[in-house]
C-alpha positions in Angstrom: 111.5 121.6 87.2 108.1 121.5 87.1 106.1 118.8 84.9 102.5 117.6 84.4 101.7 113.8 83.8 98.1 111.7 83.3 97.4 108.6 82.2 95.8 107.8 79.2 92.3 109.6 79.3 92.6 112.1 81.7 90.5 111.1 84.3 93.7 111.3 86.6 96.1 114.2 85.9 98.7 116.0 88.9 101.0 118.2 88.6 105.0 117.3 90.4 108.5 119.3 90.9 111.8 117.1 90.2 115.2 116.7 88.6 114.1 113.7 86.8 117.4 112.5 85.1 117.3 109.4 86.9 114.9 106.5 86.9 113.8 102.6 88.6 112.9 99.9 86.9 111.4 97.0 89.2 110.9 93.7 88.9 108.5 92.9 91.3 105.5 91.4 90.3 103.2 94.2 89.7 106.1 96.9 88.3 107.2 94.4 86.3 104.1 93.8 84.3 102.9 97.8 84.1 106.3 98.4 82.9 107.1 101.6 85.0 110.1 103.6 85.1 109.5 104.9 88.7 111.3 108.6 90.5 110.7 109.4 94.0 109.8 112.9 95.0 108.2 113.6 98.8 104.6 113.7 98.5 104.8 117.4 99.0 106.3 117.9 95.5 103.3 116.1 94.1 99.6 117.7 93.6 96.9 116.4 91.6 94.3 118.0 89.4 92.1 116.3 88.9 89.6 114.8 92.3 91.0 112.7 94.5 88.2 110.7 94.2 89.4 109.9 90.1 92.3 107.4 92.2 91.4 104.0 92.3 94.1 102.0 94.5 95.6 98.8 94.4 98.0 97.4 97.3 99.6 93.9 97.6 102.5 92.1 100.2 102.9 94.2 102.7 101.0 96.8 102.0 103.2 98.9 102.7 102.6 101.1 99.2 99.6 102.6 97.6 99.4 101.6 94.3 96.9 104.4 92.2 95.4 103.7 89.1 92.5 105.1 86.5 89.6 103.2 86.8 88.6 104.2 83.0 91.9 103.4 81.1 93.9 101.6 83.6 96.8 103.2 83.7 98.7 103.7 87.0 100.7 107.4 87.1 102.1 107.4 90.7 102.6 105.9 93.9 102.5 106.6 97.4 104.3 105.0 100.6 107.2 106.3 103.2 110.9 106.4 102.7 112.8 104.5 105.0 113.4 107.5 107.0 109.3 107.5 107.3 108.9 110.7 105.3 106.0 110.5 102.7 106.5 110.1 99.4 105.9 109.6 95.7 106.8 107.0 93.4 105.7 108.7 89.6 105.9 106.7 86.9 108.0 108.9 84.1 105.9 107.5 81.4 102.6 109.5 82.5 105.1 112.7 81.9 105.5 113.8 78.3 108.1 116.3 78.8 110.7 113.7 80.4 112.8 112.0 77.7 112.6 108.4 78.7 115.9 107.8 76.3 117.7 110.2 78.3 117.2 108.6 81.6 120.0 106.9 83.7 117.7 103.6 84.3 119.2 100.9 87.6 116.8 98.1 87.7 116.0 96.9 90.9 115.0 93.6 92.5 111.4 94.2 94.5 110.9 91.2 93.2 113.3 89.3 96.1 112.0 92.0 98.6 
């Protein structure tokens, strides 16, 4: 399915293709504080509809994931990294995709704290 998403102020907006029935709730030091519900798609399924220059990036720990956020409103709509097989992936914060019914998601808890 085709979805649109954004940060709160709209400075970062995107379109994404995917079937979002499940989400991951990670307890790493960042996700725990941010409250994201994440779903992963191949990176080519995510298209920014605003300039890439609007995106700020934060990395930490092993610096394997680029956590993208809006410097204006502070919301983190997506991140980028690589799957275990090396394929480019995007982690979509489903809380930033208004058409996704969050209450209907099967949420899996991931222990990122100990990774």
